[in-house]
mmJSON file of the N, C-alpha and C atoms, coordinates in Angstrom:
{"data_MODEL":{"atom_site":{
"group_PDB":["ATOM","ATOM","ATOM","ATOM","ATOM","ATOM","ATOM","ATOM","ATOM","ATOM","ATOM","ATOM","ATOM","ATOM","ATOM","ATOM","ATOM","ATOM","ATOM","ATOM","ATOM","ATOM","ATOM","ATOM","ATOM","ATOM","ATOM","ATOM","ATOM","ATOM","ATOM","ATOM","ATOM","ATOM","ATOM","ATOM","ATOM","ATOM","ATOM","ATOM","ATOM","ATOM","ATOM","ATOM","ATOM","ATOM","ATOM","ATOM","ATOM","ATOM","ATOM","ATOM","ATOM","ATOM","ATOM","ATOM","ATOM","ATOM","ATOM","ATOM","ATOM","ATOM","ATOM","ATOM","ATOM","ATOM","ATOM","ATOM","ATOM","ATOM","ATOM","ATOM","ATOM","ATOM","ATOM","ATOM","ATOM","ATOM","ATOM","ATOM","ATOM","ATOM","ATOM","ATOM","ATOM","ATOM","ATOM","ATOM","ATOM","ATOM","ATOM","ATOM","ATOM","ATOM","ATOM","ATOM","ATOM","ATOM","ATOM","ATOM","ATOM","ATOM","ATOM","ATOM","ATOM","ATOM","ATOM","ATOM","ATOM","ATOM","ATOM","ATOM","ATOM","ATOM","ATOM","ATOM","ATOM","ATOM","ATOM","ATOM","ATOM","ATOM","ATOM","ATOM","ATOM","ATOM","ATOM","ATOM","ATOM","ATOM","ATOM","ATOM","ATOM","ATOM","ATOM","ATOM","ATOM","ATOM","ATOM","ATOM","ATOM","ATOM","ATOM","ATOM","ATOM","ATOM","ATOM","ATOM","ATOM","ATOM","ATOM","ATOM","ATOM","ATOM","ATOM","ATOM","ATOM","ATOM","ATOM","ATOM","ATOM","ATOM","ATOM","ATOM","ATOM","ATOM","ATOM","ATOM","ATOM","ATOM","ATOM","ATOM","ATOM","ATOM","ATOM","ATOM","ATOM","ATOM","ATOM","ATOM","ATOM","ATOM","ATOM","ATOM","ATOM","ATOM","ATOM","ATOM","ATOM","ATOM","ATOM","ATOM","ATOM","ATOM","ATOM","ATOM","ATOM","ATOM","ATOM","ATOM","ATOM","ATOM","ATOM","ATOM","ATOM","ATOM","ATOM","ATOM","ATOM","ATOM","ATOM","ATOM","ATOM","ATOM","ATOM","ATOM","ATOM","ATOM","ATOM","ATOM","ATOM","ATOM","ATOM","ATOM","ATOM","ATOM","ATOM","ATOM","ATOM","ATOM","ATOM","ATOM","ATOM","ATOM"],
"id":[1,2,3,4,5,6,7,8,9,10,11,12,13,14,15,16,17,18,19,20,21,22,23,24,25,26,27,28,29,30,31,32,33,34,35,36,37,38,39,40,41,42,43,44,45,46,47,48,49,50,51,52,53,54,55,56,57,58,59,60,61,62,63,64,65,66,67,68,69,70,71,72,73,74,75,76,77,78,79,80,81,82,83,84,85,86,87,88,89,90,91,92,93,94,95,96,97,98,99,100,101,102,103,104,105,106,107,108,109,110,111,112,113,114,115,116,117,118,119,120,121,122,123,124,125,126,127,128,129,130,131,132,133,134,135,136,137,138,139,140,141,142,143,144,145,146,147,148,149,150,151,152,153,154,155,156,157,158,159,160,161,162,163,164,165,166,167,168,169,170,171,172,173,174,175,176,177,178,179,180,181,182,183,184,185,186,187,188,189,190,191,192,193,194,195,196,197,198,199,200,201,202,203,204,205,206,207,208,209,210,211,212,213,214,215,216,217,218,219,220,221,222,223,224,225,226,227,228,229,230,231,232,233,234],
"type_symbol":["N","C","C","N","C","C","N","C","C","N","C","C","N","C","C","N","C","C","N","C","C","N","C","C","N","C","C","N","C","C","N","C","C","N","C","C","N","C","C","N","C","C","N","C","C","N","C","C","N","C","C","N","C","C","N","C","C","N","C","C","N","C","C","N","C","C","N","C","C","N","C","C","N","C","C","N","C","C","N","C","C","N","C","C","N","C","C","N","C","C","N","C","C","N","C","C","N","C","C","N","C","C","N","C","C","N","C","C","N","C","C","N","C","C","N","C","C","N","C","C","N","C","C","N","C","C","N","C","C","N","C","C","N","C","C","N","C","C","N","C","C","N","C","C","N","C","C","N","C","C","N","C","C","N","C","C","N","C","C","N","C","C","N","C","C","N","C","C","N","C","C","N","C","C","N","C","C","N","C","C","N","C","C","N","C","C","N","C","C","N","C","C","N","C","C","N","C","C","N","C","C","N","C","C","N","C","C","N","C","C","N","C","C","N","C","C","N","C","C","N","C","C","N","C","C","N","C","C","N","C","C","N","C","C"],
"label_atom_id":["N","CA","C","N","CA","C","N","CA","C","N","CA","C","N","CA","C","N","CA","C","N","CA","C","N","CA","C","N","CA","C","N","CA","C","N","CA","C","N","CA","C","N","CA","C","N","CA","C","N","CA","C","N","CA","C","N","CA","C","N","CA","C","N","CA","C","N","CA","C","N","CA","C","N","CA","C","N","CA","C","N","CA","C","N","CA","C","N","CA","C","N","CA","C","N","CA","C","N","CA","C","N","CA","C","N","CA","C","N","CA","C","N","CA","C","N","CA","C","N","CA","C","N","CA","C","N","CA","C","N","CA","C","N","CA","C","N","CA","C","N","CA","C","N","CA","C","N","CA","C","N","CA","C","N","CA","C","N","CA","C","N","CA","C","N","CA","C","N","CA","C","N","CA","C","N","CA","C","N","CA","C","N","CA","C","N","CA","C","N","CA","C","N","CA","C","N","CA","C","N","CA","C","N","CA","C","N","CA","C","N","CA","C","N","CA","C","N","CA","C","N","CA","C","N","CA","C","N","CA","C","N","CA","C","N","CA","C","N","CA","C","N","CA","C","N","CA","C","N","CA","C","N","CA","C","N","CA","C","N","CA","C","N","CA","C","N","CA","C","N","CA","C"],
"label_alt_id":[null,null,null,null,null,null,null,null,null,null,null,null,null,null,null,null,null,null,null,null,null,null,null,null,null,null,null,null,null,null,null,null,null,null,null,null,null,null,null,null,null,null,null,null,null,null,null,null,null,null,null,null,null,null,null,null,null,null,null,null,null,null,null,null,null,null,null,null,null,null,null,null,null,null,null,null,null,null,null,null,null,null,null,null,null,null,null,null,null,null,null,null,null,null,null,null,null,null,null,null,null,null,null,null,null,null,null,null,null,null,null,null,null,null,null,null,null,null,null,null,null,null,null,null,null,null,null,null,null,null,null,null,null,null,null,null,null,null,null,null,null,null,null,null,null,null,null,null,null,null,null,null,null,null,null,null,null,null,null,null,null,null,null,null,null,null,null,null,null,null,null,null,null,null,null,null,null,null,null,null,null,null,null,null,null,null,null,null,null,null,null,null,null,null,null,null,null,null,null,null,null,null,null,null,null,null,null,null,null,null,null,null,null,null,null,null,null,null,null,null,null,null,null,null,null,null,null,null,null,null,null,null,null,null],
"label_comp_id":["MET","MET","MET","LYS","LYS","LYS","ASN","ASN","ASN","VAL","VAL","VAL","ALA","ALA","ALA","GLN","GLN","GLN","ALA","ALA","ALA","LYS","LYS","LYS","GLN","GLN","GLN","ASP","ASP","ASP","GLY","GLY","GLY","HIS","HIS","HIS","ALA","ALA","ALA","SER","SER","SER","ALA","ALA","ALA","THR","THR","THR","GLY","GLY","GLY","ARG","ARG","ARG","PHE","PHE","PHE","LEU","LEU","LEU","ARG","ARG","ARG","ILE","ILE","ILE","ASP","ASP","ASP","ASP","ASP","ASP","VAL","VAL","VAL","ILE","ILE","ILE","ALA","ALA","ALA","SER","SER","SER","THR","THR","THR","GLY","GLY","GLY","LEU","LEU","LEU","SER","SER","SER","ARG","ARG","ARG","ALA","ALA","ALA","THR","THR","THR","ILE","ILE","ILE","TYR","TYR","TYR","ARG","ARG","ARG","MET","MET","MET","VAL","VAL","VAL","ALA","ALA","ALA","ASN","ASN","ASN","ASN","ASN","ASN","ASP","ASP","ASP","PHE","PHE","PHE","PRO","PRO","PRO","ALA","ALA","ALA","GLN","GLN","GLN","HIS","HIS","HIS","PRO","PRO","PRO","LEU","LEU","LEU","THR","THR","THR","LYS","LYS","LYS","ARG","ARG","ARG","CYS","CYS","CYS","ILE","ILE","ILE","GLY","GLY","GLY","TRP","TRP","TRP","TRP","TRP","TRP","GLN","GLN","GLN","SER","SER","SER","ASP","ASP","ASP","VAL","VAL","VAL","ASP","ASP","ASP","THR","THR","THR","TRP","TRP","TRP","LEU","LEU","LEU","LYS","LYS","LYS","ALA","ALA","ALA","ARG","ARG","ARG","LEU","LEU","LEU","ALA","ALA","ALA","LYS","LYS","LYS","PRO","PRO","PRO","PRO","PRO","PRO","VAL","VAL","VAL","PRO","PRO","PRO","ALA","ALA","ALA"],
"label_asym_id":["A","A","A","A","A","A","A","A","A","A","A","A","A","A","A","A","A","A","A","A","A","A","A","A","A","A","A","A","A","A","A","A","A","A","A","A","A","A","A","A","A","A","A","A","A","A","A","A","A","A","A","A","A","A","A","A","A","A","A","A","A","A","A","A","A","A","A","A","A","A","A","A","A","A","A","A","A","A","A","A","A","A","A","A","A","A","A","A","A","A","A","A","A","A","A","A","A","A","A","A","A","A","A","A","A","A","A","A","A","A","A","A","A","A","A","A","A","A","A","A","A","A","A","A","A","A","A","A","A","A","A","A","A","A","A","A","A","A","A","A","A","A","A","A","A","A","A","A","A","A","A","A","A","A","A","A","A","A","A","A","A","A","A","A","A","A","A","A","A","A","A","A","A","A","A","A","A","A","A","A","A","A","A","A","A","A","A","A","A","A","A","A","A","A","A","A","A","A","A","A","A","A","A","A","A","A","A","A","A","A","A","A","A","A","A","A","A","A","A","A","A","A","A","A","A","A","A","A","A","A","A","A","A","A"],
"label_entity_id":["1","1","1","1","1","1","1","1","1","1","1","1","1","1","1","1","1","1","1","1","1","1","1","1","1","1","1","1","1","1","1","1","1","1","1","1","1","1","1","1","1","1","1","1","1","1","1","1","1","1","1","1","1","1","1","1","1","1","1","1","1","1","1","1","1","1","1","1","1","1","1","1","1","1","1","1","1","1","1","1","1","1","1","1","1","1","1","1","1","1","1","1","1","1","1","1","1","1","1","1","1","1","1","1","1","1","1","1","1","1","1","1","1","1","1","1","1","1","1","1","1","1","1","1","1","1","1","1","1","1","1","1","1","1","1","1","1","1","1","1","1","1","1","1","1","1","1","1","1","1","1","1","1","1","1","1","1","1","1","1","1","1","1","1","1","1","1","1","1","1","1","1","1","1","1","1","1","1","1","1","1","1","1","1","1","1","1","1","1","1","1","1","1","1","1","1","1","1","1","1","1","1","1","1","1","1","1","1","1","1","1","1","1","1","1","1","1","1","1","1","1","1","1","1","1","1","1","1","1","1","1","1","1","1"],
"label_seq_id":[1,1,1,2,2,2,3,3,3,4,4,4,5,5,5,6,6,6,7,7,7,8,8,8,9,9,9,10,10,10,11,11,11,12,12,12,13,13,13,14,14,14,15,15,15,16,16,16,17,17,17,18,18,18,19,19,19,20,20,20,21,21,21,22,22,22,23,23,23,24,24,24,25,25,25,26,26,26,27,27,27,28,28,28,29,29,29,30,30,30,31,31,31,32,32,32,33,33,33,34,34,34,35,35,35,36,36,36,37,37,37,38,38,38,39,39,39,40,40,40,41,41,41,42,42,42,43,43,43,44,44,44,45,45,45,46,46,46,47,47,47,48,48,48,49,49,49,50,50,50,51,51,51,52,52,52,53,53,53,54,54,54,55,55,55,56,56,56,57,57,57,58,58,58,59,59,59,60,60,60,61,61,61,62,62,62,63,63,63,64,64,64,65,65,65,66,66,66,67,67,67,68,68,68,69,69,69,70,70,70,71,71,71,72,72,72,73,73,73,74,74,74,75,75,75,76,76,76,77,77,77,78,78,78],
"pdbx_PDB_ins_code":[null,null,null,null,null,null,null,null,null,null,null,null,null,null,null,null,null,null,null,null,null,null,null,null,null,null,null,null,null,null,null,null,null,null,null,null,null,null,null,null,null,null,null,null,null,null,null,null,null,null,null,null,null,null,null,null,null,null,null,null,null,null,null,null,null,null,null,null,null,null,null,null,null,null,null,null,null,null,null,null,null,null,null,null,null,null,null,null,null,null,null,null,null,null,null,null,null,null,null,null,null,null,null,null,null,null,null,null,null,null,null,null,null,null,null,null,null,null,null,null,null,null,null,null,null,null,null,null,null,null,null,null,null,null,null,null,null,null,null,null,null,null,null,null,null,null,null,null,null,null,null,null,null,null,null,null,null,null,null,null,null,null,null,null,null,null,null,null,null,null,null,null,null,null,null,null,null,null,null,null,null,null,null,null,null,null,null,null,null,null,null,null,null,null,null,null,null,null,null,null,null,null,null,null,null,null,null,null,null,null,null,null,null,null,null,null,null,null,null,null,null,null,null,null,null,null,null,null,null,null,null,null,null,null],
"Cartn_x":[-12.423,-12.458,-13.036,-12.78,-13.079,-13.8,-15.145,-15.873,-15.05,-16.082,-15.205,-15.297,-16.323,-16.343,-15.366,-15.264,-14.251,-12.845,-12.484,-11.194,-10.867,-12.145,-11.971,-11.712,-12.236,-12.154,-10.767,-9.94,-8.578,-7.55,-8.409,-7.066,-6.743,-7.43,-6.945,-7.706,-7.188,-8.018,-8.661,-10.11,-10.779,-9.903,-10.448,-9.845,-9.892,-10.658,-10.181,-9.78,-9.526,-8.203,-9.318,-8.479,-9.643,-8.987,-9.832,-8.933,-7.825,-7.241,-6.072,-6.224,-6.556,-6.602,-5.239,-5.388,-3.72,-2.784,-3.849,-2.688,-1.973,-2.647,-2.63,-1.326,-1.421,-0.535,1.19,0.733,1.85,2.603,2.122,2.578,2.816,2.651,3.176,4.096,4.785,5.597,6.612,6.293,7.491,7.166,6.506,6.412,5.317,5.662,5.083,3.541,2.873,1.645,1.434,2.415,3.158,3.531,4.585,5.224,4.268,3.053,2.245,1.552,1.034,-0.195,0.772,2.116,2.832,3.7,3.638,3.852,2.735,1.41,0.161,-0.125,0.084,0.457,1.093,2.017,3.551,3.278,2.186,2.27,2.723,3.799,4.688,4.036,3.16,2.277,0.706,0.507,-1.145,-2.159,-2.672,-3.834,-4.941,-5.664,-6.591,-7.987,-8.806,-10.245,-10.995,-12.125,-13.2,-13.966,-14.165,-15.016,-16.548,-16.539,-17.703,-17.737,-18.563,-18.282,-16.73,-16.426,-15.634,-14.703,-14.361,-13.565,-12.465,-11.43,-10.669,-10.004,-9.297,-8.927,-7.715,-6.88,-5.825,-6.376,-6.334,-6.469,-5.05,-5.308,-4.083,-3.142,-3.43,-2.712,-1.489,-2.744,-2.068,-0.759,-0.884,0.241,1.116,0.963,1.849,2.652,1.72,2.541,3.351,3.241,4.701,5.169,5.119,6.214,7.047,6.607,7.334,7.982,7.743,8.71,9.376,9.17,10.455,11.319,11.253,12.018,12.629,12.354,13.047,14.162,14.188,15.242,16.484,18.023,18.636,18.939,19.459,19.774,20.955,20.466,21.217,22.345,23.567,24.872,25.257,25.477,25.664,27.055],
"Cartn_y":[17.845,17.587,15.703,15.183,13.795,13.815,13.103,13.342,12.157,12.645,10.962,9.819,9.174,8.491,7.779,8.474,8.352,8.337,9.625,9.199,7.776,7.717,6.482,4.757,4.728,3.446,3.793,5.429,4.949,4.901,4.663,4.986,5.812,7.376,8.395,9.012,9.84,10.369,11.44,11.939,12.99,14.201,15.372,16.664,16.896,16.408,16.422,15.512,14.661,13.803,12.46,11.431,9.737,9.069,8.11,7.582,6.238,6.55,5.032,3.794,2.656,1.287,0.655,0.232,-0.512,-1.029,-1.829,-2.137,-1.075,0.039,0.947,1.692,2.115,2.666,2.074,0.533,-0.364,-0.131,0.116,0.254,1.708,2.412,3.545,4.353,3.276,4.243,2.768,1.846,0.816,-0.099,0.691,0.278,-0.66,-1.975,-3.095,-2.704,-3.743,-3.52,-3.253,-3.76,-3.639,-2.562,-2.113,-0.748,0.587,0.139,1.245,1.601,0.307,0.738,0.928,0.86,1.136,2.804,3.345,4.364,5.233,4.386,5.094,5.577,3.844,4.752,5.199,5.379,6.614,8.155,7.648,9.359,9.93,9.101,9.01,8.911,8.592,8.351,9.292,9.53,9.945,9.085,9.498,8.378,8.001,6.599,6.48,6.716,6.929,7.251,6.067,5.941,5.011,5.546,4.449,4.915,4.359,3.145,2.144,1.709,1.068,0.014,-1.024,-1.51,-2.562,-1.783,-0.606,-0.027,0.763,1.074,2.222,2.207,3.446,4.582,5.641,6.05,7.215,8.277,9.386,10.37,10.311,10.472,10.447,11.705,12.916,13.786,13.59,13.141,12.811,12.298,11.04,9.999,10.991,11.566,12.245,13.484,14.151,15.483,14.497,13.623,12.703,12.074,11.656,11.261,11.704,13.423,14.831,15.178,14.618,15.327,14.172,13.407,11.87,12.433,12.794,12.874,14.329,15.456,16.668,16.536,15.121,14.634,14.336,14.965,14.258,12.99,12.418,10.637,10.31,9.389,8.442,7.718,8.608,8.355,6.474,5.781,4.32,3.864],
"Cartn_z":[-31.91,-30.391,-29.6,-29.093,-29.249,-27.399,-27.25,-26.347,-25.6,-24.312,-22.914,-23.764,-24.562,-24.703,-25.421,-26.703,-27.703,-26.954,-26.272,-25.415,-24.983,-23.455,-22.895,-24.137,-24.74,-25.608,-26.474,-26.609,-27.257,-25.826,-24.825,-24.012,-22.959,-23.163,-22.825,-21.847,-21.079,-20.084,-20.468,-19.858,-19.977,-20.019,-20.267,-20.386,-18.746,-17.872,-16.203,-15.18,-16.193,-15.617,-15.362,-14.355,-14.077,-13.318,-12.939,-11.663,-12.282,-11.439,-11.971,-10.777,-11.339,-10.728,-10.238,-9.184,-8.624,-9.453,-10.5,-11.602,-12.609,-12.455,-13.572,-12.452,-11.099,-10.695,-10.327,-10.57,-10.722,-11.86,-12.698,-13.795,-14.124,-13.744,-13.81,-12.812,-11.74,-10.603,-10.873,-11.202,-11.281,-9.806,-8.879,-6.952,-7.3,-6.215,-5.519,-5.354,-5.501,-4.853,-2.972,-2.867,-1.157,-0.872,-2.07,-1.267,-1.594,-2.254,-2.467,-1.511,-0.9,0.321,1.498,1.715,2.921,2.542,1.331,1.244,1.433,0.98,1.132,3.151,3.669,5.318,6.169,5.091,6.139,5.356,4.389,3.561,2.675,2.292,1.23,0.202,-0.199,-1.498,-1.197,-2.557,-2.571,-2.457,-1.587,-0.872,-1.92,-2.069,-2.912,-2.527,-3.174,-3.137,-3.2,-2.319,-2.754,-4.098,-5.066,-6.243,-5.63,-5.131,-5.105,-3.533,-3.363,-1.854,-2.201,-3.277,-2.929,-4.383,-4.8,-5.458,-5.205,-5.311,-5.097,-6.011,-6.202,-6.923,-6.959,-7.438,-7.774,-8.237,-8.284,-9.044,-10.075,-11.356,-12.072,-11.808,-12.0,-11.232,-9.971,-9.216,-8.253,-7.898,-8.757,-9.092,-9.897,-11.164,-11.869,-10.996,-9.687,-9.662,-8.148,-7.879,-7.172,-7.895,-9.246,-9.907,-10.232,-10.736,-11.284,-9.847,-8.61,-6.861,-7.197,-7.236,-7.427,-8.584,-9.752,-10.684,-10.313,-9.858,-9.769,-8.541,-7.462,-6.64,-7.254,-6.757,-7.522,-6.99,-8.098,-8.36,-6.836,-7.001,-4.969,-5.967,-5.575,-6.267,-5.868,-6.976,-6.359,-5.899],
"occupancy":[1.0,1.0,1.0,1.0,1.0,1.0,1.0,1.0,1.0,1.0,1.0,1.0,1.0,1.0,1.0,1.0,1.0,1.0,1.0,1.0,1.0,1.0,1.0,1.0,1.0,1.0,1.0,1.0,1.0,1.0,1.0,1.0,1.0,1.0,1.0,1.0,1.0,1.0,1.0,1.0,1.0,1.0,1.0,1.0,1.0,1.0,1.0,1.0,1.0,1.0,1.0,1.0,1.0,1.0,1.0,1.0,1.0,1.0,1.0,1.0,1.0,1.0,1.0,1.0,1.0,1.0,1.0,1.0,1.0,1.0,1.0,1.0,1.0,1.0,1.0,1.0,1.0,1.0,1.0,1.0,1.0,1.0,1.0,1.0,1.0,1.0,1.0,1.0,1.0,1.0,1.0,1.0,1.0,1.0,1.0,1.0,1.0,1.0,1.0,1.0,1.0,1.0,1.0,1.0,1.0,1.0,1.0,1.0,1.0,1.0,1.0,1.0,1.0,1.0,1.0,1.0,1.0,1.0,1.0,1.0,1.0,1.0,1.0,1.0,1.0,1.0,1.0,1.0,1.0,1.0,1.0,1.0,1.0,1.0,1.0,1.0,1.0,1.0,1.0,1.0,1.0,1.0,1.0,1.0,1.0,1.0,1.0,1.0,1.0,1.0,1.0,1.0,1.0,1.0,1.0,1.0,1.0,1.0,1.0,1.0,1.0,1.0,1.0,1.0,1.0,1.0,1.0,1.0,1.0,1.0,1.0,1.0,1.0,1.0,1.0,1.0,1.0,1.0,1.0,1.0,1.0,1.0,1.0,1.0,1.0,1.0,1.0,1.0,1.0,1.0,1.0,1.0,1.0,1.0,1.0,1.0,1.0,1.0,1.0,1.0,1.0,1.0,1.0,1.0,1.0,1.0,1.0,1.0,1.0,1.0,1.0,1.0,1.0,1.0,1.0,1.0,1.0,1.0,1.0,1.0,1.0,1.0,1.0,1.0,1.0,1.0,1.0,1.0,1.0,1.0,1.0,1.0,1.0,1.0],
"B_iso_or_equiv":[0.0,0.0,0.0,0.0,0.0,0.0,0.0,0.0,0.0,0.0,0.0,0.0,0.0,0.0,0.0,0.0,0.0,0.0,0.0,0.0,0.0,0.0,0.0,0.0,0.0,0.0,0.0,0.0,0.0,0.0,0.0,0.0,0.0,0.0,0.0,0.0,0.0,0.0,0.0,0.0,0.0,0.0,0.0,0.0,0.0,0.0,0.0,0.0,0.0,0.0,0.0,0.0,0.0,0.0,0.0,0.0,0.0,0.0,0.0,0.0,0.0,0.0,0.0,0.0,0.0,0.0,0.0,0.0,0.0,0.0,0.0,0.0,0.0,0.0,0.0,0.0,0.0,0.0,0.0,0.0,0.0,0.0,0.0,0.0,0.0,0.0,0.0,0.0,0.0,0.0,0.0,0.0,0.0,0.0,0.0,0.0,0.0,0.0,0.0,0.0,0.0,0.0,0.0,0.0,0.0,0.0,0.0,0.0,0.0,0.0,0.0,0.0,0.0,0.0,0.0,0.0,0.0,0.0,0.0,0.0,0.0,0.0,0.0,0.0,0.0,0.0,0.0,0.0,0.0,0.0,0.0,0.0,0.0,0.0,0.0,0.0,0.0,0.0,0.0,0.0,0.0,0.0,0.0,0.0,0.0,0.0,0.0,0.0,0.0,0.0,0.0,0.0,0.0,0.0,0.0,0.0,0.0,0.0,0.0,0.0,0.0,0.0,0.0,0.0,0.0,0.0,0.0,0.0,0.0,0.0,0.0,0.0,0.0,0.0,0.0,0.0,0.0,0.0,0.0,0.0,0.0,0.0,0.0,0.0,0.0,0.0,0.0,0.0,0.0,0.0,0.0,0.0,0.0,0.0,0.0,0.0,0.0,0.0,0.0,0.0,0.0,0.0,0.0,0.0,0.0,0.0,0.0,0.0,0.0,0.0,0.0,0.0,0.0,0.0,0.0,0.0,0.0,0.0,0.0,0.0,0.0,0.0,0.0,0.0,0.0,0.0,0.0,0.0,0.0,0.0,0.0,0.0,0.0,0.0],
"pdbx_formal_charge":[null,null,null,null,null,null,null,null,null,null,null,null,null,null,null,null,null,null,null,null,null,null,null,null,null,null,null,null,null,null,null,null,null,null,null,null,null,null,null,null,null,null,null,null,null,null,null,null,null,null,null,null,null,null,null,null,null,null,null,null,null,null,null,null,null,null,null,null,null,null,null,null,null,null,null,null,null,null,null,null,null,null,null,null,null,null,null,null,null,null,null,null,null,null,null,null,null,null,null,null,null,null,null,null,null,null,null,null,null,null,null,null,null,null,null,null,null,null,null,null,null,null,null,null,null,null,null,null,null,null,null,null,null,null,null,null,null,null,null,null,null,null,null,null,null,null,null,null,null,null,null,null,null,null,null,null,null,null,null,null,null,null,null,null,null,null,null,null,null,null,null,null,null,null,null,null,null,null,null,null,null,null,null,null,null,null,null,null,null,null,null,null,null,null,null,null,null,null,null,null,null,null,null,null,null,null,null,null,null,null,null,null,null,null,null,null,null,null,null,null,null,null,null,null,null,null,null,null,null,null,null,null,null,null],
"auth_seq_id":[1,1,1,2,2,2,3,3,3,4,4,4,5,5,5,6,6,6,7,7,7,8,8,8,9,9,9,10,10,10,11,11,11,12,12,12,13,13,13,14,14,14,15,15,15,16,16,16,17,17,17,18,18,18,19,19,19,20,20,20,21,21,21,22,22,22,23,23,23,24,24,24,25,25,25,26,26,26,27,27,27,28,28,28,29,29,29,30,30,30,31,31,31,32,32,32,33,33,33,34,34,34,35,35,35,36,36,36,37,37,37,38,38,38,39,39,39,40,40,40,41,41,41,42,42,42,43,43,43,44,44,44,45,45,45,46,46,46,47,47,47,48,48,48,49,49,49,50,50,50,51,51,51,52,52,52,53,53,53,54,54,54,55,55,55,56,56,56,57,57,57,58,58,58,59,59,59,60,60,60,61,61,61,62,62,62,63,63,63,64,64,64,65,65,65,66,66,66,67,67,67,68,68,68,69,69,69,70,70,70,71,71,71,72,72,72,73,73,73,74,74,74,75,75,75,76,76,76,77,77,77,78,78,78],
"auth_comp_id":["MET","MET","MET","LYS","LYS","LYS","ASN","ASN","ASN","VAL","VAL","VAL","ALA","ALA","ALA","GLN","GLN","GLN","ALA","ALA","ALA","LYS","LYS","LYS","GLN","GLN","GLN","ASP","ASP","ASP","GLY","GLY","GLY","HIS","HIS","HIS","ALA","ALA","ALA","SER","SER","SER","ALA","ALA","ALA","THR","THR","THR","GLY","GLY","GLY","ARG","ARG","ARG","PHE","PHE","PHE","LEU","LEU","LEU","ARG","ARG","ARG","ILE","ILE","ILE","ASP","ASP","ASP","ASP","ASP","ASP","VAL","VAL","VAL","ILE","ILE","ILE","ALA","ALA","ALA","SER","SER","SER","THR","THR","THR","GLY","GLY","GLY","LEU","LEU","LEU","SER","SER","SER","ARG","ARG","ARG","ALA","ALA","ALA","THR","THR","THR","ILE","ILE","ILE","TYR","TYR","TYR","ARG","ARG","ARG","MET","MET","MET","VAL","VAL","VAL","ALA","ALA","ALA","ASN","ASN","ASN","ASN","ASN","ASN","ASP","ASP","ASP","PHE","PHE","PHE","PRO","PRO","PRO","ALA","ALA","ALA","GLN","GLN","GLN","HIS","HIS","HIS","PRO","PRO","PRO","LEU","LEU","LEU","THR","THR","THR","LYS","LYS","LYS","ARG","ARG","ARG","CYS","CYS","CYS","ILE","ILE","ILE","GLY","GLY","GLY","TRP","TRP","TRP","TRP","TRP","TRP","GLN","GLN","GLN","SER","SER","SER","ASP","ASP","ASP","VAL","VAL","VAL","ASP","ASP","ASP","THR","THR","THR","TRP","TRP","TRP","LEU","LEU","LEU","LYS","LYS","LYS","ALA","ALA","ALA","ARG","ARG","ARG","LEU","LEU","LEU","ALA","ALA","ALA","LYS","LYS","LYS","PRO","PRO","PRO","PRO","PRO","PRO","VAL","VAL","VAL","PRO","PRO","PRO","ALA","ALA","ALA"],
"auth_asym_id":["A","A","A","A","A","A","A","A","A","A","A","A","A","A","A","A","A","A","A","A","A","A","A","A","A","A","A","A","A","A","A","A","A","A","A","A","A","A","A","A","A","A","A","A","A","A","A","A","A","A","A","A","A","A","A","A","A","A","A","A","A","A","A","A","A","A","A","A","A","A","A","A","A","A","A","A","A","A","A","A","A","A","A","A","A","A","A","A","A","A","A","A","A","A","A","A","A","A","A","A","A","A","A","A","A","A","A","A","A","A","A","A","A","A","A","A","A","A","A","A","A","A","A","A","A","A","A","A","A","A","A","A","A","A","A","A","A","A","A","A","A","A","A","A","A","A","A","A","A","A","A","A","A","A","A","A","A","A","A","A","A","A","A","A","A","A","A","A","A","A","A","A","A","A","A","A","A","A","A","A","A","A","A","A","A","A","A","A","A","A","A","A","A","A","A","A","A","A","A","A","A","A","A","A","A","A","A","A","A","A","A","A","A","A","A","A","A","A","A","A","A","A","A","A","A","A","A","A","A","A","A","A","A","A"],
"auth_atom_id":["N","CA","C","N","CA","C","N","CA","C","N","CA","C","N","CA","C","N","CA","C","N","CA","C","N","CA","C","N","CA","C","N","CA","C","N","CA","C","N","CA","C","N","CA","C","N","CA","C","N","CA","C","N","CA","C","N","CA","C","N","CA","C","N","CA","C","N","CA","C","N","CA","C","N","CA","C","N","CA","C","N","CA","C","N","CA","C","N","CA","C","N","CA","C","N","CA","C","N","CA","C","N","CA","C","N","CA","C","N","CA","C","N","CA","C","N","CA","C","N","CA","C","N","CA","C","N","CA","C","N","CA","C","N","CA","C","N","CA","C","N","CA","C","N","CA","C","N","CA","C","N","CA","C","N","CA","C","N","CA","C","N","CA","C","N","CA","C","N","CA","C","N","CA","C","N","CA","C","N","CA","C","N","CA","C","N","CA","C","N","CA","C","N","CA","C","N","CA","C","N","CA","C","N","CA","C","N","CA","C","N","CA","C","N","CA","C","N","CA","C","N","CA","C","N","CA","C","N","CA","C","N","CA","C","N","CA","C","N","CA","C","N","CA","C","N","CA","C","N","CA","C","N","CA","C","N","CA","C","N","CA","C","N","CA","C","N","CA","C","N","CA","C"],
"pdbx_PDB_model_num":[1,1,1,1,1,1,1,1,1,1,1,1,1,1,1,1,1,1,1,1,1,1,1,1,1,1,1,1,1,1,1,1,1,1,1,1,1,1,1,1,1,1,1,1,1,1,1,1,1,1,1,1,1,1,1,1,1,1,1,1,1,1,1,1,1,1,1,1,1,1,1,1,1,1,1,1,1,1,1,1,1,1,1,1,1,1,1,1,1,1,1,1,1,1,1,1,1,1,1,1,1,1,1,1,1,1,1,1,1,1,1,1,1,1,1,1,1,1,1,1,1,1,1,1,1,1,1,1,1,1,1,1,1,1,1,1,1,1,1,1,1,1,1,1,1,1,1,1,1,1,1,1,1,1,1,1,1,1,1,1,1,1,1,1,1,1,1,1,1,1,1,1,1,1,1,1,1,1,1,1,1,1,1,1,1,1,1,1,1,1,1,1,1,1,1,1,1,1,1,1,1,1,1,1,1,1,1,1,1,1,1,1,1,1,1,1,1,1,1,1,1,1,1,1,1,1,1,1,1,1,1,1,1,1]
}}}
């Protein structure tokens, strides 16, 4: 069993989850920064959490749940 420091060094989340910064959310979703913030404002995307005075993050399981819900919807015909 790896400890939290080893998991972080390997780039894996801890057993309880982790916060994603905006660049991680962009990479995970494929959405632009502006689209993410617009969707948050419209309550169409999970809200960010304040981590410090000048730092925010999204809880990874919230983003994963949103992604799974999007994938469960039928594709839009071309």
